[in-house]
C-alpha positions as CSV (number, residue, x, y, z in Angstrom):
1,X,-2.5,52.6,67.6
2,X,-2.2,49.2,69.3
3,X,-6.0,48.9,69.3
4,X,-6.1,49.6,65.6
5,X,-3.5,46.8,64.9
6,X,-5.6,44.4,67.0
7,X,-8.7,45.3,65.1
8,X,-6.9,44.7,61.8
9,X,-5.6,41.4,63.0
10,X,-9.0,40.3,64.1
11,X,-10.5,41.3,60.8
12,X,-8.0,39.3,58.9
13,X,-8.6,36.3,61.2
14,X,-12.3,36.6,60.6
15,X,-11.8,36.7,56.9
16,X,-9.5,33.6,57.0
17,X,-12.1,31.7,59.0
18,X,-14.8,32.7,56.5
19,X,-12.7,31.5,53.6
20,X,-12.2,28.2,55.5
21,X,-16.0,27.8,55.8
22,X,-16.5,28.5,52.1
23,X,-13.7,26.0,51.3
24,X,-15.4,23.3,53.3
25,X,-18.8,24.0,51.6
26,X,-17.3,23.9,48.1
27,X,-14.7,21.1,48.5
28,X,-16.1,19.1,51.3
29,X,-17.0,16.1,49.1
30,X,-13.3,16.1,47.8
31,X,-11.6,16.0,51.2
32,X,-13.9,13.7,53.1
33,X,-12.0,10.5,54.2
34,X,-14.5,7.9,53.1
35,X,-17.1,7.6,50.3
36,X,-20.8,7.3,51.4
37,X,-21.4,4.0,49.6
38,X,-22.1,0.5,50.7
39,X,-18.6,-0.6,49.9
40,X,-17.1,1.9,52.4
41,X,-19.4,1.4,55.4
42,X,-18.6,-0.7,58.5
43,X,-21.0,-3.6,59.0
44,X,-21.3,-5.9,61.9
45,X,-18.0,-6.7,63.7
46,X,-17.5,-10.1,65.3
47,X,-15.3,-10.4,68.4
48,X,-14.4,-14.0,69.5
49,X,-14.2,-14.4,73.2
50,X,-13.6,-17.9,74.6
51,X,-14.5,-19.4,71.3
52,X,-17.8,-17.5,71.1
53,X,-18.3,-14.9,68.5
54,X,-20.3,-11.9,69.7
55,X,-21.7,-9.5,67.1
56,X,-21.3,-5.7,67.5
57,X,-23.4,-3.6,65.2
58,X,-22.9,0.1,64.3
59,X,-23.0,2.9,65.3
60,X,-19.4,2.8,66.6
61,X,-17.9,5.6,68.7
62,X,-15.1,7.9,67.7
63,X,-11.7,6.3,66.9
64,X,-8.5,7.0,65.0
65,X,-10.0,5.7,61.8
66,X,-13.4,7.5,62.4
67,X,-12.7,10.6,64.5
68,X,-16.5,11.4,64.8
69,X,-17.7,7.8,64.9
70,X,-20.2,6.2,62.5
71,X,-24.0,6.2,62.2
72,X,-26.3,3.2,62.5
73,X,-25.6,2.3,58.8
74,X,-21.9,2.2,59.4
75,X,-21.2,5.4,57.4
76,X,-18.4,7.7,58.6
77,X,-20.0,10.7,60.3
78,X,-17.1,13.1,59.4
79,X,-17.5,12.2,55.7
80,X,-21.3,12.7,55.9
81,X,-20.9,16.2,57.5
82,X,-18.2,17.3,55.0
83,X,-20.4,16.2,52.1
84,X,-23.5,17.8,53.6
85,X,-21.9,21.2,54.1
86,X,-22.7,22.4,50.6
87,X,-26.4,21.4,50.9
88,X,-27.0,23.2,54.3
89,X,-24.9,26.3,53.7
90,X,-25.8,26.6,50.1
91,X,-29.5,26.3,50.8
92,X,-29.4,28.8,53.6
93,X,-27.4,31.3,51.5
94,X,-29.8,30.9,48.6
95,X,-32.7,31.7,51.0
96,X,-30.9,34.8,52.1
97,X,-30.2,36.0,48.6
98,X,-33.8,35.6,47.5
99,X,-35.0,37.4,50.6
100,X,-32.8,40.4,49.8
101,X,-33.6,40.3,46.1
102,X,-37.3,40.7,47.0
103,X,-37.1,42.9,50.1
104,X,-34.5,45.4,48.9
105,X,-36.6,46.9,46.0
106,X,-39.7,47.0,48.2
107,X,-37.8,48.7,51.0
108,X,-36.1,51.3,48.8
109,X,-39.3,52.1,47.0
110,X,-41.4,52.6,50.1
111,X,-38.6,54.6,51.8
112,X,-38.0,56.9,48.9
113,X,-41.6,57.4,47.9
114,X,-43.6,56.8,51.1
115,X,-45.9,54.4,49.2
116,X,-46.8,51.0,50.8
117,X,-44.9,51.8,54.0
118,X,-47.9,51.0,56.2
119,X,-48.5,47.7,54.5
120,X,-44.9,46.6,54.9
121,X,-45.0,47.7,58.5
122,X,-48.1,45.6,59.3
123,X,-46.7,42.6,57.6
124,X,-43.4,43.1,59.4
125,X,-45.2,43.1,62.7
126,X,-47.1,39.9,61.9
127,X,-44.0,37.9,60.8
128,X,-41.8,39.3,63.6
129,X,-44.3,39.1,66.3
130,X,-45.0,35.4,65.8
131,X,-42.2,32.9,66.3
132,X,-41.0,31.5,63.0
133,X,-41.5,27.9,64.2
134,X,-45.2,28.5,64.7
135,X,-45.5,29.7,61.2
136,X,-43.5,27.0,59.5
137,X,-43.7,23.8,61.6
138,X,-47.5,23.2,61.5
139,X,-47.6,23.6,57.7
140,X,-44.6,21.4,57.0
141,X,-45.6,18.8,59.5
142,X,-49.0,18.5,58.0
143,X,-47.6,18.3,54.5
144,X,-45.1,15.6,55.5
145,X,-47.9,13.4,56.9
146,X,-49.9,14.0,53.8
147,X,-47.1,13.1,51.5
148,X,-46.0,10.1,53.6
149,X,-42.6,11.6,54.4
150,X,-42.1,9.1,57.2
151,X,-41.3,6.6,54.5
152,X,-37.9,6.5,52.8
153,X,-37.8,8.6,49.7
154,X,-35.1,9.3,47.1
155,X,-34.0,13.0,47.1
156,X,-35.2,13.3,43.5
157,X,-38.7,12.1,44.3
158,X,-41.3,14.7,43.2
159,X,-42.8,14.7,46.8
160,X,-39.4,15.5,48.3
161,X,-38.9,18.3,45.7
162,X,-42.3,19.7,46.6
163,X,-41.6,19.6,50.3
164,X,-38.2,21.3,49.8
165,X,-39.8,24.0,47.6
166,X,-42.4,24.8,50.3
167,X,-39.7,24.9,53.0
168,X,-37.7,27.3,50.8
169,X,-40.8,29.5,50.2
170,X,-41.8,29.7,53.9
171,X,-38.2,30.5,54.9
172,X,-38.1,33.3,52.3
173,X,-41.5,34.8,53.2
174,X,-41.0,35.1,56.9
175,X,-37.8,37.2,56.3
176,X,-38.8,39.4,53.4
177,X,-41.0,42.0,55.3
178,X,-38.7,42.6,58.3
179,X,-35.8,43.2,55.9
180,X,-37.9,45.4,53.7
181,X,-39.1,47.4,56.7
182,X,-35.5,47.9,57.9
183,X,-34.2,49.0,54.5
184,X,-37.3,51.3,54.1
185,X,-36.6,53.1,57.3
186,X,-33.0,53.6,56.4
187,X,-33.9,54.8,53.0
188,X,-36.5,57.2,54.5
189,X,-33.8,58.6,56.8
190,X,-31.4,59.4,53.9
191,X,-34.3,60.7,51.7
192,X,-34.9,63.4,54.2
193,X,-31.4,64.8,53.7
194,X,-31.0,68.1,52.0
195,X,-28.8,66.8,49.1
196,X,-31.6,64.3,48.2
197,X,-34.2,67.1,48.3
198,X,-31.9,69.3,46.1
199,X,-31.4,66.4,43.6
200,X,-35.2,65.9,43.4
201,X,-35.7,69.7,42.9
202,X,-33.3,69.5,40.0
203,X,-35.5,66.9,38.3
204,X,-33.8,63.6,39.4
205,X,-36.0,60.5,39.1
206,X,-36.6,58.1,41.9
207,X,-34.4,55.5,40.2
208,X,-31.5,58.0,40.0
209,X,-32.0,59.0,43.7
210,X,-31.9,55.3,44.7
211,X,-28.8,54.4,42.8
212,X,-26.8,57.6,43.2
213,X,-27.7,58.7,46.7
214,X,-29.3,55.9,48.7
215,X,-27.4,52.7,47.8
216,X,-23.9,54.1,48.5
217,X,-25.0,55.0,52.0
218,X,-26.9,51.7,52.5
219,X,-24.0,49.5,51.4
220,X,-22.7,48.9,55.0
221,X,-26.2,48.1,56.2
222,X,-26.7,45.7,53.3
223,X,-23.5,43.7,54.1
224,X,-24.4,43.5,57.8
225,X,-28.0,42.6,57.0
226,X,-26.9,39.9,54.6
227,X,-24.7,38.2,57.3
228,X,-27.3,38.6,60.0
229,X,-30.1,37.1,57.8
230,X,-27.8,34.2,56.8
231,X,-27.2,33.4,60.5
232,X,-30.9,33.6,61.3
233,X,-31.7,31.2,58.5
234,X,-29.1,28.7,59.8
235,X,-30.5,29.0,63.3
236,X,-34.0,28.3,62.1
237,X,-32.9,25.3,60.0
238,X,-31.3,23.9,63.2
239,X,-34.5,24.4,65.2
240,X,-36.6,22.7,62.6
241,X,-34.2,19.8,62.5
242,X,-34.9,19.0,66.2
243,X,-38.6,18.8,65.2
244,X,-37.7,16.3,62.4
245,X,-38.1,18.8,59.6
246,X,-35.0,18.7,57.4
247,X,-33.9,19.3,53.8
248,X,-33.9,16.5,51.2
249,X,-35.0,12.9,51.3
250,X,-33.4,9.9,52.8
251,X,-33.5,6.1,53.1
252,X,-35.8,4.2,55.5
253,X,-33.7,2.4,58.2
254,X,-34.9,0.2,61.0
255,X,-33.0,0.8,64.2
256,X,-33.3,-2.2,66.4
257,X,-31.2,-1.2,69.5
258,X,-33.9,-2.8,71.7
259,X,-37.6,-3.1,71.9
260,X,-39.4,-1.4,70.4
261,X,-37.6,-1.1,67.0
262,X,-37.6,2.4,65.5
263,X,-38.1,3.3,61.8
264,X,-36.2,6.5,60.8
265,X,-35.5,8.3,57.6
266,X,-31.7,8.9,57.5
267,X,-30.2,11.4,55.2
268,X,-28.2,9.9,52.3
269,X,-26.2,13.1,51.6
270,X,-25.1,14.1,55.2
271,X,-27.1,17.4,55.1
272,X,-26.6,18.9,58.6
273,X,-30.3,19.4,59.6
274,X,-30.9,15.7,58.7
275,X,-28.0,14.7,60.8
276,X,-29.2,16.8,63.7
277,X,-32.7,15.4,63.5
278,X,-31.2,11.9,63.6
279,X,-28.7,12.5,66.3
280,X,-31.2,14.3,68.6
281,X,-33.1,11.0,68.9
282,X,-30.1,9.2,70.4
283,X,-28.6,11.9,72.6
284,X,-28.1,9.6,75.5
285,X,-27.1,6.4,73.8
286,X,-24.8,7.8,71.1
287,X,-24.0,11.4,72.0
288,X,-21.3,11.8,69.3
289,X,-24.0,11.9,66.6
290,X,-25.7,15.1,67.8
291,X,-22.4,16.5,69.0
292,X,-20.7,16.2,65.6
293,X,-23.5,17.7,63.6
294,X,-24.2,20.4,66.3
295,X,-20.6,21.4,66.4
296,X,-20.4,21.9,62.6
297,X,-23.5,24.1,62.6
298,X,-22.5,26.0,65.7
299,X,-19.0,26.7,64.4
300,X,-20.5,28.0,61.1
301,X,-22.7,30.4,63.0
302,X,-19.9,31.5,65.2
303,X,-17.6,32.2,62.2
304,X,-20.3,34.2,60.5
305,X,-21.1,36.1,63.6
306,X,-17.4,36.9,64.3
307,X,-16.9,38.1,60.7
308,X,-20.1,40.2,60.9
309,X,-18.8,41.9,64.0
310,X,-15.4,42.6,62.5
311,X,-16.9,43.8,59.2
312,X,-19.1,46.2,61.1
313,X,-16.1,47.7,62.8
314,X,-14.3,48.0,59.5
315,X,-17.2,49.8,57.8
316,X,-17.5,52.1,60.8
317,X,-13.8,53.1,60.8
318,X,-12.5,52.5,57.3
319,X,-9.5,54.8,57.7
320,X,-8.0,52.3,60.2
321,X,-8.0,49.5,57.6
322,X,-6.4,51.3,54.6
323,X,-4.0,49.1,52.7
324,X,-2.2,49.2,49.4
325,X,-4.1,48.8,46.2
326,X,-4.7,45.1,45.4
327,X,-2.3,45.0,42.4
328,X,0.5,46.5,44.5
329,X,-0.1,44.3,47.6
330,X,2.3,41.4,46.9
331,X,1.5,39.3,50.1
332,X,-2.2,39.4,49.2
333,X,-1.5,38.5,45.6
334,X,0.8,35.6,46.6
335,X,-1.8,34.3,49.0
336,X,-4.6,34.6,46.5
337,X,-2.5,32.8,43.9
338,X,-1.7,29.9,46.3
339,X,-5.4,29.5,47.2
340,X,-6.5,29.4,43.5
341,X,-3.7,26.9,42.7
342,X,-4.7,24.7,45.7
343,X,-8.4,24.7,44.5
344,X,-7.4,23.8,41.0
345,X,-5.2,20.9,42.2
346,X,-8.0,19.6,44.4
347,X,-10.4,19.5,41.5
348,X,-7.9,18.0,39.1
349,X,-6.4,15.2,41.3
350,X,-8.8,14.5,44.1
351,X,-12.0,12.5,43.2
352,X,-15.4,13.9,44.1
353,X,-16.7,11.4,46.7
354,X,-20.2,12.8,46.8
355,X,-22.7,9.9,46.6
356,X,-24.4,9.5,43.3
357,X,-28.2,10.0,43.7
358,X,-30.2,7.4,41.7
359,X,-33.4,8.9,40.4
360,X,-36.7,7.3,41.1
361,X,-37.4,6.7,37.4
362,X,-34.1,4.8,36.8
363,X,-34.6,1.7,34.6
364,X,-32.7,-1.4,35.6
365,X,-31.5,-3.5,32.7
366,X,-33.0,-7.0,32.8
367,X,-30.4,-9.7,33.1
368,X,-30.2,-12.3,30.4
369,X,-30.5,-15.9,31.4
370,X,-27.2,-17.8,31.5
371,X,-27.5,-21.6,31.8
372,X,-23.9,-22.0,33.1
373,X,-24.5,-19.3,35.7
374,X,-27.8,-20.8,36.7
375,X,-26.1,-24.3,37.1
376,X,-23.3,-22.8,39.2
377,X,-25.8,-21.0,41.5
378,X,-27.7,-24.2,41.9
379,X,-24.5,-26.0,42.8
380,X,-23.6,-23.4,45.3
381,X,-27.0,-23.7,46.9
382,X,-26.6,-27.5,47.2
383,X,-23.1,-27.0,48.7
384,X,-24.4,-24.6,51.3
385,X,-27.1,-27.0,52.2
386,X,-24.5,-29.8,52.7
387,X,-22.5,-27.5,54.9
388,X,-25.5,-26.9,57.1
389,X,-26.2,-30.6,57.3
390,X,-22.6,-31.2,58.3
391,X,-22.8,-28.5,61.0
392,X,-26.1,-29.9,62.2
393,X,-24.6,-33.4,62.7
394,X,-21.6,-31.9,64.5
395,X,-23.8,-30.0,66.9
396,X,-26.0,-33.1,67.5
397,X,-23.2,-35.3,68.6
398,X,-21.5,-32.5,70.6
399,X,-24.7,-31.8,72.5
400,X,-25.0,-35.5,73.3
401,X,-21.4,-35.4,74.6
402,X,-20.2,-37.8,71.9
403,X,-17.0,-36.0,70.9
404,X,-15.4,-39.0,69.2
405,X,-18.4,-38.9,66.7
406,X,-18.7,-35.1,66.5
407,X,-15.1,-34.5,65.4
408,X,-15.5,-36.7,62.4
409,X,-17.5,-33.9,60.7
410,X,-14.7,-31.3,61.1
411,X,-11.3,-33.0,60.9
412,X,-10.8,-34.7,57.5
413,X,-7.8,-35.9,55.6
414,X,-8.0,-34.2,52.2
415,X,-6.6,-37.3,50.5
416,X,-9.1,-39.6,52.2
417,X,-12.4,-37.9,52.5
418,X,-14.2,-41.0,53.8
419,X,-12.1,-41.3,57.0
420,X,-10.9,-39.0,59.7
421,X,-7.2,-38.8,60.4
422,X,-7.2,-36.6,63.6
423,X,-8.6,-38.1,66.8
424,X,-8.7,-36.0,69.9
425,X,-9.7,-37.8,73.0
426,X,-11.3,-34.7,74.6
427,X,-13.0,-31.6,73.0
428,X,-10.5,-29.0,72.1
429,X,-11.0,-25.2,72.3
430,X,-13.5,-23.6,71.5
431,X,-15.7,-26.7,71.4
432,X,-15.1,-27.6,75.1
433,X,-16.7,-24.2,75.9
434,X,-19.6,-25.0,73.6
435,X,-20.1,-28.3,75.4
436,X,-20.4,-26.5,78.7
437,X,-22.9,-24.0,77.3
438,X,-25.0,-26.9,76.0
439,X,-25.1,-28.3,79.5
440,X,-26.2,-24.8,80.7
441,X,-29.2,-24.9,78.4
442,X,-28.0,-23.2,75.2
443,X,-30.0,-24.2,72.0
444,X,-29.4,-23.9,68.3
445,X,-31.8,-21.3,66.7
446,X,-30.8,-20.9,63.0
447,X,-27.9,-20.5,60.6
448,X,-26.3,-17.2,59.9
449,X,-24.1,-16.1,57.0
450,X,-21.7,-18.3,55.0
451,X,-18.4,-16.7,53.8
452,X,-15.0,-17.8,52.4
453,X,-12.6,-18.2,55.3
454,X,-9.5,-15.9,55.3
455,X,-7.4,-18.6,56.8
456,X,-5.1,-20.6,54.5
457,X,-4.5,-24.3,55.5
458,X,-2.4,-26.6,53.4
459,X,-1.7,-30.3,53.7
460,X,1.3,-31.0,51.6
461,X,0.5,-29.4,48.2
462,X,-3.2,-29.5,48.8
463,X,-4.9,-26.3,50.0
464,X,-8.1,-26.7,51.9
465,X,-11.1,-24.6,50.8
466,X,-12.5,-23.5,54.1
467,X,-15.8,-21.7,54.7
468,X,-17.0,-20.0,57.9
469,X,-20.5,-20.7,58.9
470,X,-22.3,-18.8,61.7
471,X,-24.5,-20.6,64.2
472,X,-27.1,-18.5,66.0
473,X,-27.6,-19.8,69.5
474,X,-29.9,-18.8,72.4
475,X,-29.1,-19.1,76.1
476,X,-31.5,-20.2,78.8
477,X,-32.3,-16.5,79.7
478,X,-32.9,-15.5,76.1
479,X,-29.4,-14.2,75.4
480,X,-28.2,-14.4,71.8
481,X,-24.8,-15.5,70.7
482,X,-23.1,-16.4,67.4
483,X,-20.8,-19.5,67.3
484,X,-18.5,-19.6,64.2
485,X,-17.6,-23.0,62.7
486,X,-15.2,-23.7,59.8
487,X,-16.0,-26.4,57.3
488,X,-14.0,-27.8,54.4
489,X,-15.9,-27.3,51.1
490,X,-14.2,-30.3,49.5
491,X,-15.7,-32.5,52.2
492,X,-19.3,-31.6,51.7
493,X,-19.1,-32.0,47.9
494,X,-17.2,-35.3,48.1
495,X,-17.9,-38.6,49.8
496,X,-20.2,-38.5,52.8
497,X,-18.6,-39.4,56.1
498,X,-20.4,-42.1,58.0
499,X,-20.3,-41.8,61.8
500,X,-18.4,-44.7,63.5
501,X,-21.6,-45.9,65.2
502,X,-23.2,-46.4,61.9
503,X,-20.4,-48.4,60.3
């Protein structure tokens, strides 16, 4: 009796885990923490050490904000995997259903009539005797090269749809005949029973024999075969992913972690096989990428296997699992009501964060010419050029160790733009460190980005409009550094400061 209670408990646990898997597949895009958009990705992070800004580019490792880290684009890996669950699990389940829809009639017909049994057996030997990868990979790899799949493609691109359809067809075909042969043998076993012979003697048609006598006995085999086939499809999808064959399109991304640079197609939807394909390339450098996607796929397979085993036990000994009728089972009704209510609330109040896929044929509306906007953009360009000229002059005098001249270009009295009001006798931090680096052989390479400074500096009632300008420097051994410099915008658009030596 204790063993029966244990089996019932394990069956309920397996059912709860299966419901959790279905919940993630259906509502993953609602519960993911971040959207998969440019506005929610993490870009380059700057850390200032001794006055020198060092750039750190994604991917970033796991943290409190991003439990599974980020990818090379700065997207949250957990959000990608939650969003991609519906694509991977849905695609695999659809393949399984189509397999059964084709194989079950073939198997029942051959088993009940004896026709076509040898043909199905031969095809079953061919598809089962050769590893599935040898049947699928050469075809798909050749097609991907032919279609130029190594280039970034939108998921709605006709070539991507053609590739996905072929992948779907091959996955279906290699599983049809083994399943048909299995169902045919089981049908042949029950057809030999006396009650089936008696029914046929009384004039029952083949269709009536199948539906009245065969399917009721084959129901446990069908449930078990459905789960087993589903698991095998997920296994095969994971194997193909390691060989860079995955579902859907992606965007072309240049990964420059060191020479040589690598060009990869990264999934835009977070589909699991695409994430595995990407993560397997960086197993040593960024192990969390393959670990996260591998764990999601592995847990799904384990949940399905666990439920399949418990279902097999339940179908073998149904008398141990007898419960009250559904309408009289109050705990089950209460739990079902709570689950339905939770699903409705999620759809009603949580936004669907799944990324919007832009079709390849989208038409971009042409912008109308706005003279005022054009004049403003031209003024911004001139201001940026003046900022760069100011920074260049500052670096020139600092490199020549003429601090009294260099500081003129940074410290300005807002009320008197033509004269400097702050005069430090020696370079202050971080410029003293820059001066030492110049003596070590550092050289200016080019300007980086210009952005509005987050700092607020006021002199009386006047607020300085400060901008941060990045200076890309190169050391004597080729090392790269970014030095940030802050410039007052009012200065570069106002009077030009003349260095003391030129007065």
